[in-house]
N, C-alpha and C positions, 0 to 999 in steps of 0.2 A: 634522789641521788644518794648513793652510799659511798663512803670513803673506801679507798683501796686498803688491803690488808696493811696493818702497821700505821695507818693514818686515821685513827679513830678521833675524829673531831666533831663531836655532837653539835648539831646545829650549823655546821660550816659546810656549805656546798663545795665540792671539789670540781674544778674545771679541768677535766681530763679529756682524752680523745673521744670518749663516748659523748660527753657533754658537748664537745666541739662539733661533732657530727650532727647532733640533735639540733643545735642552734645555728648551723651553718648559714642558712638563708637569712635569719634574723641578724646575725652578725655582719653579713654582707650588706644588708640594708644600713645598719649603723655605720659601717665603714664608708659607705657611699656619701654619708653626710659631711665628709671632708671637703667636698666641692660646693661652692656657692650655688651653682646651678641645681644640684641635687637638693640642697637645703630649701631653695625656693620652691622646687617641685613638691617636696614633702610638705612644706607649709601650706601650699595651695590646696592640696587634697591628700591628707594623710592616708586615708583608706585606700585610695587608688594606688598610691605609692607602695603600700604594703602588699597589695595584690600583685604588683609587678615582680615582687620578690617571692611570690608564692608561699607566704608564711602559712603556718597551720592556723586554724581558727583561734586556738589558744594563744599563739604568739601574737597574732594580729590584735586580739583583745588586750593583751598585756601592753603592747606598744601604744595603742590608741587610748587606753585608760591610764597609762603611765604607772602600771603596776610593776614597780622596779624589782620586787622580790620574785614575782612570777617570771620576769624576763630572765633572771638568774636561774631559776628552777627549770626553765625551758631551754637552757643551754646558752644563754647569753654570757658573754665575757664582760666583766665589769669595765674593762678598758674600752670596749666597744660601746657598751650601754652608756657610758659617760658622754659619748658624742651626742646622743639624744638628749641627755640631761642638759648639756651645754646649750642646746637649741632653746630650752625652756629657761635659760638663765640660772640654772642650778649648779652648785659647786660639788666637788668631790666630797667635801665635808658633809654636805646635805645627804648624799647617798650613803656615806659612812654612818650617819645618824639613822637613816632608814633601816640599814642592814643590822644595826646593833640595838635598835629599839630606843634610840636617844634622839633628842632634838638636835638640829644642826649646831645650835649654840653649845649644848652640853657636850656634844662630840668634839667640837673645836676646843672647848675648855679642857677636856680630857687629854687631847693631843698636846696642848700647851703645858699641861701638868706632867707630861712624860708618858702618857698612855693610860689605858684602862687598868684598873687594879682589881676589878670584880670578877675576873675570869681565872 
């Protein structure tokens, strides 16, 4: 995914219309996890639940393996991906650590100290 003109952010995925279209089915799956019934169905058979949403093979692999970066690269919105992370008992700070190459603890400490200063 490349940044639009004027938004040169090396290493930063841009969630734009193109990414949204690419990740539409995956994001719909994530959004469905708002309901208890859907969470129960997903937990009972994750692969079958992914098949209901007709994910691409790459998207299905990313979801089943909890490859958070791949989900973003395949058009997932972090706000929707977080719904899956919550099912696994993971925090937004955990995901922030994953996406910035830090541990959850280091990421949290960086936030408490006023943010990262290495960028």
